[in-house]
C-alpha positions, 0 to 999 in steps of 0.5 A, spaced: 566 470 561 561 475 560 556 473 555 556 476 548 550 481 548 544 478 543 543 482 537 536 486 536 531 481 533 531 482 525 525 482 520 526 481 513 521 484 509 519 480 502 516 486 497 513 483 491 511 490 488 513 490 481 513 498 481 513 504 485 507 505 489 503 504 496 507 498 498 513 502 498 511 508 502 507 504 507 514 500 508 517 507 509 513 508 515 512 501 518 520 500 518 522 506 522 517 505 527 519 498 528 526 500 528 524 505 534 521 499 537 528 495 537 528 491 531 533 491 525 529 491 518 531 489 511 527 488 505 528 484 499 525 486 493 525 486 485 527 493 483 531 499 486 527 504 484 522 508 489 526 505 495 531 510 496 526 516 497 523 511 503 531 511 506 531 503 504 536 499 500 533 493 498 536 486 497 534 485 490 531 479 487 530 477 480 523 479 477 523 471 474 517 473 469 509 475 471 505 468 470 500 469 475 496 462 475 498 455 473 504 451 473 508 457 470 506 461 476 508 455 481 515 455 477 516 462 478 515 462 485 519 456 487 525 460 483 524 466 487 524 462 494 530 460 492 533 467 491 529 469 498 532 463 501 539 465 499 538 472 503 535 468 509 541 464 510 546 470 509 542 474 514 539 469 519 532 473 520 528 472 526 521 473 522 520 474 515 514 478 513 510 477 506 508 484 504 503 484 499 498 478 499 497 470 500 498 468 493 503 474 491 507 472 497 507 464 496 515 465 495 516 468 502 512 462 505 516 457 501 523 460 503 520 460 510 519 453 510 526 451 507 530 455 512 526 455 518 524 462 519 517 463 521 513 467 516 508 473 518 503 475 512 501 482 511 495 483 506 494 489 503 489 488 497 484 483 494 487 476 492 484 471 489 479 466 493 482 459 492 484 453 496 492 455 496 490 462 499 487 459 505 493 454 506 498 460 505 494 464 510 493 458 515 500 456 515 502 464 517 505 465 524 500 471 524 496 475 519 495 482 518 489 485 514 488 492 511 481 494 511 474 490 511 475 487 504 481 484 506 479 481 512 472 478 509 476 475 503 481 472 509 475 469 512 472 466 506 478 462 505 478 459 512 483 464 516 480 467 522 484 470 528 487 475 523 489 482 526 485 488 522 490 494 521 490 501 519 496 504 514 500 509 518 504 515 517 511 516 520 510 522 525 518 524 523 516 525 516 509 528 516 506 531 510 507 538 509 501 543 511 498 545 504 499 553 503 493 557 505 493 560 498 493 554 494 488 552 489 490 547 485 488 540 485 492 533 486 491 526 483 496 521 485 496 514 484 499 508 480 497 507 473 493 501 474 486 500 471 482 500 477 485 507 479 480 511 475 484 515 471 479 516 465 473 517 470 477 523 472 479 526 466 472 525 463 469 529 470 475 534 469 473 536 462 466 536 463 468 542 468 471 546 463 473 553 465 470 551 472 476 546 473 482 548 477 489 547 475 490 539 476 497 536 478 496 529 475 502 525 479 503 518 477 507 511 478 508 506 472 508 498 473 513 495 468 512 494 461 507 487 460 505 487 467 497 485 467 495 491 471 499 496 467 496 501 463 499 507 459 501 513 461 496 518 458 498 522 452 492 527 450 490 531 456 485 537 458 488 544 458 490 545 465 492 538 467 500 537 468 503 530 468 508 528 473 511 521 473 513 519 480 515 526 482 521 526 487 518 533 490 511 530 491 511 533 498 512 540 495 507 539 489 502 536 494 503 542 499 501 547 493 494 544 492 487 544 496 484 538 493 485 531 493 481 527 488 481 519 489 477 515 483 478 508 485 473 504 481 472 498 486 472 499 494 480 500 496 482 497 502 485 503 504 488 509 500 495 511 503 495 517 498 488 519 500 491 519 507 497 523 506 493 528 502 488 529 508 494 529 513 497 535 509 490 539 510 487 538 503 480 537 502 479 530 500 474 528 494 473 521 494 468 515 492 463 512 497 466 505 498 471 501 501 476 505 507 476 511 503 468 512 504 470 511 511 476 516 512 472 521 508 465 523 512 461 527 507 461 535 508 465 533 515 472 532 512 471 532 505 466 530 500 463 523 497 461 521 490 458 515 488 463 510 486 464 510 479 460 516 477 463 521 473 457 526 474 457 525 481 465 527 481 464 532 477 458 535 482 463 534 488 469 538 484 464 543 482 462 544 489 469 545 492 471 549 486 465 554 487 467 555 495 474 555 497 472 557 504 468 550 505 474 547 501 479 550 507 474 548 512 474 541 510 481 540 509 483 543 516 478 537 519 481 532 515 488 534 517 486 533 524 482 527 523 489 524 520 493 524 526 489 518 529 493 514 523 500 516 526 505 509 526 506 509 533 499 508 534 496 504 528 502 499 528 502 497 535 498 490 533 503 489 527 509 489 533 505 485 537 504 480 532 511 480 530 514 479 537 509 473 538 511 470 532 519 471 534 517 467 540 513 461 537 518 458 532 516 451 531 518 445 526 518 445 519 512 442 516 511 441 508 506 446 506 502 447 500 504 440 497 497 438 494 496 445 491 503 445 488 502 438 485 495 440 482 497 447 479 492 450 484 
């Protein structure tokens, strides 16, 4: 009898993002890379919005509230784990990938323990340094961290041996090159307080007539989310607001400058990388990974993080010298080629293959932390 061919390995990604943003677009590059590498990838998420643009139809999970600490948090994560466990029993994945952070993804690890599916953790942003976070990371089959800050935080909770990775762009969906005649500016971010939209608007107002038209592209979080801020109502002349534009690639190609205004060191800055790949001149704070991606007067301009005066000065400089802007943008586009997904995601592929090959028996995770509400 001819043996039945084995199916390709199946990865189930659990994404806890409450709305549109970099988490979804990151998976939009990671998923096709893994599929080309021989994996089947499915996604479990809390909302359908945003995934269609990435070619992904998620298995929907209920939101189950937004409690972020105490007994309510553990109750929420337990209920989410039950939802996710039902999907795991139906799909029978080889590996679960938690796509946000150790405490945001507690449900992923509980579902993995309950169903016997090994879990890998993708840490894409800062997380609370706690005993629970340490236990979650140390129980993971593999841990991938984005940026120096996430790696340091993992070490602070006792997790060593992590694989620090970069974000990547899918070569088959590379951002469209900017129009050489473009003169507009672009800001593109989720509406989260620390993303620095008021800083941008203060600097823009100070520029007055020297400012170029600004495309203000933004995604919103669900109402009531602790990090959400309201969409701006009163905007300076010259600013065009665009909420989750479906034609973002076309909007970006009509711009010459990308403005990044994070008020704290950002682990990566995916929208920044996309703008660089399109040939826009980046103007970014001198902290976190954006301060590493952008080298002052080589492939963009840097300003002191959180400084409205510094941002105004950088924008005034690119407004006054279109030739400099074009040269810096061209160098940024060349530098972005390093971040092709087939280059930067190799450590993730290797880690998933290792986790898949090393299934172990179940152990009850986080019992003490859940009992004490920490």
